[in-house]
C-alpha positions in Angstrom: 0.1 -0.1 0.3 1.2 3.7 -0.6 2.4 5.8 2.3 1.2 9.5 2.4 3.8 11.7 3.6 2.7 14.7 5.7 3.9 17.7 4.7 4.1 21.1 7.2 6.6 22.5 9.7 7.8 20.9 12.5 7.4 22.9 16.0 11.2 23.2 16.6 11.3 25.0 12.7 8.1 27.2 13.7 9.8 28.2 16.9 13.1 29.1 14.6 10.9 31.4 12.5 9.5 33.0 15.1 12.5 33.6 16.5 14.3 34.7 13.9 11.7 37.0 13.3 11.7 38.8 16.2 15.3 39.2 16.3 15.0 41.2 12.7 11.9 42.8 13.9 13.7 44.4 17.0 16.7 45.0 15.0 15.1 47.2 12.9 13.1 48.9 15.2 16.3 50.1 16.9 17.6 51.3 13.4 14.5 52.8 13.0 14.4 54.9 16.3 18.5 55.8 15.9 17.3 57.3 12.3 14.2 59.2 13.5 16.6 60.7 16.4 19.1 61.8 13.7 16.2 63.2 11.5 15.2 65.0 14.6 18.9 66.8 15.5 18.6 67.8 11.4 15.5 69.0 11.7 16.4 71.3 15.2 19.5 72.9 13.7 18.0 73.3 9.9 15.2 75.2 12.1 17.0 77.4 14.1 19.5 78.2 11.2 16.7 79.0 8.9 15.0 81.1 11.7 18.2 83.5 12.0 18.9 84.0 8.3 14.9 84.7 7.5 15.3 87.1 10.5 18.5 88.6 9.2 16.9 88.5 5.4 13.6 90.2 6.6 15.4 93.4 8.7 17.1 93.9 5.0 14.3 93.4 2.8 11.7 95.3 5.3 14.1 98.5 6.5 13.4 97.2 10.2 14.9 96.1 13.3 14.0 92.6 14.1 14.5 90.9 17.5 15.3 86.8 18.2 14.7 85.7 21.4 15.5 82.2 22.3 13.9 80.5 25.0 14.6 76.8 27.0 12.8 73.5 26.8 9.4 73.4 27.7 7.8 70.1 29.7 4.0 70.7 28.2 1.6 70.2 27.0 2.3 70.8 23.9 6.0 70.1 24.9 9.0 71.0 22.9 12.6 71.5 22.8 13.3 75.1 23.0 11.7 77.9 21.0 12.8 81.2 18.9 10.6 83.9 19.0 10.9 86.7 16.6 9.2 90.4 16.7 9.8 94.0 15.2 11.7 95.5 17.8 9.0 98.1 18.6 7.1 97.6 22.0 3.6 95.9 21.3 4.7 94.5 18.1 3.2 91.0 17.3 4.9 88.1 16.8 6.5 87.8 13.3 7.0 84.1 13.3 7.7 81.6 15.9 9.9 78.5 15.4 10.3 75.3 17.7 12.5 72.3 18.4 11.0 68.7 18.6 10.6 67.6 22.0 13.4 65.2 22.1 16.1 67.8 20.7 16.6 70.8 23.3 18.7 73.9 23.4 20.9 72.6 26.1 24.9 72.2 27.1 25.7 68.7 27.0 28.7 68.0 29.5 31.9 67.2 27.3 31.5 69.7 25.2 35.0 71.8 24.4 35.1 74.6 27.0 38.1 76.8 26.3 37.9 79.7 23.5 41.6 79.8 23.1 43.0 76.0 24.0 42.1 73.4 21.1 39.6 71.8 20.9 38.3 74.9 21.1 34.2 76.5 21.3 32.8 77.0 18.0 34.5 80.2 16.6 36.2 80.8 20.2 32.6 82.1 21.7 32.1 81.7 25.0 32.8 78.9 27.5 30.4 76.2 26.6 28.4 77.3 29.8 25.5 78.2 28.3 22.9 77.4 25.8 22.1 80.7 24.5 25.6 82.6 24.2 25.1 85.8 22.9 26.2 89.6 24.0 29.8 88.0 24.1 30.8 91.6 24.0 29.2 92.4 27.9 30.1 88.9 29.3 28.0 86.5 27.1 24.8 84.6 28.1 22.5 86.5 26.2 19.3 85.4 24.9 18.2 87.9 22.5 19.8 89.2 19.3 18.8 92.5 17.1 19.1 92.2 13.4 19.4 95.6 11.9 18.6 96.6 7.9 22.2 96.7 7.1 22.7 92.9 8.0 24.4 93.2 11.2 23.2 91.8 14.8 23.1 93.8 17.8 23.5 92.6 21.5 20.8 93.6 23.7 22.6 94.1 27.0 22.9 97.3 28.9 25.1 98.9 26.8 22.8 97.5 23.7 24.4 98.0 20.2 27.7 96.3 20.6 28.2 93.9 17.7 26.4 90.2 19.0 28.8 87.6 18.5 27.8 84.6 19.8 26.6 81.0 19.9 23.3 78.5 20.4 24.3 74.7 21.3 21.4 72.3 20.9 21.1 68.0 20.7 19.9 65.1 22.3 20.4 65.0 26.0 22.6 62.9 27.1 24.3 61.6 23.5 27.8 64.0 22.6 27.5 62.6 18.7 24.3 64.4 18.2 25.6 68.1 19.8 25.0 71.0 17.2 25.8 74.8 17.7 25.5 77.8 15.6 27.5 80.9 15.9 26.9 84.7 14.5 29.5 87.2 14.0 27.5 90.4 14.7 29.8 92.6 12.5 28.4 91.0 9.4 25.4 88.8 10.7 26.9 85.9 9.2 26.2 82.4 10.5 28.0 79.5 10.9 26.8 75.9 11.3 29.0 73.6 13.7 28.9 69.6 14.3 30.4 67.8 17.5 32.9 64.7 16.1 35.3 62.4 18.4 38.8 63.0 16.7 41.6 60.6 18.0 39.8 59.9 21.0 39.1 64.0 21.9 35.4 65.7 20.9 36.2 68.6 18.7 33.9 70.9 17.0 33.9 70.8 13.3 32.3 73.3 10.5 29.4 71.9 8.7 
């Protein structure tokens, strides 16, 4: 009599397939989360840079003085990693626009970044000592959170001796992750903006221009 062979997977084979599928799913999820976090860092950096450029260009185009104010993270709701608010430099003027960072990327100082303005590895463009997330008003000691863009393209500070060229720097990144740190520097005389990324070079964390 002819015998009939049963076809299908054994229990062991089924368990092996399920285990491999779960491992692949976990690896994919970790990789996806890493990519998403990196995208958020890039988004926050671009948001900050574009907000400053937009304000500088608007001041020149409108022949007006515009004020940029930085604020730190907000727990919410809704949560955000920090805010950039732009208004005309006139009391009671409406907000021109507001830009916010994703909640997981914040304006902050990450322990381990360079802190010397003169000894390598230095702070970005040698501004400040890496102790303030918003470090404008360098002429009057640093730590300023407000910038004024003028029609001639220059940026000036908001300190007690306002009117000085506003050299400064702002820091952002994912808390606890040095490799995600970014910075943007501002040269007050020209309003020039430069982007920076923290890189590990021969075991030393160093700022490199983007």
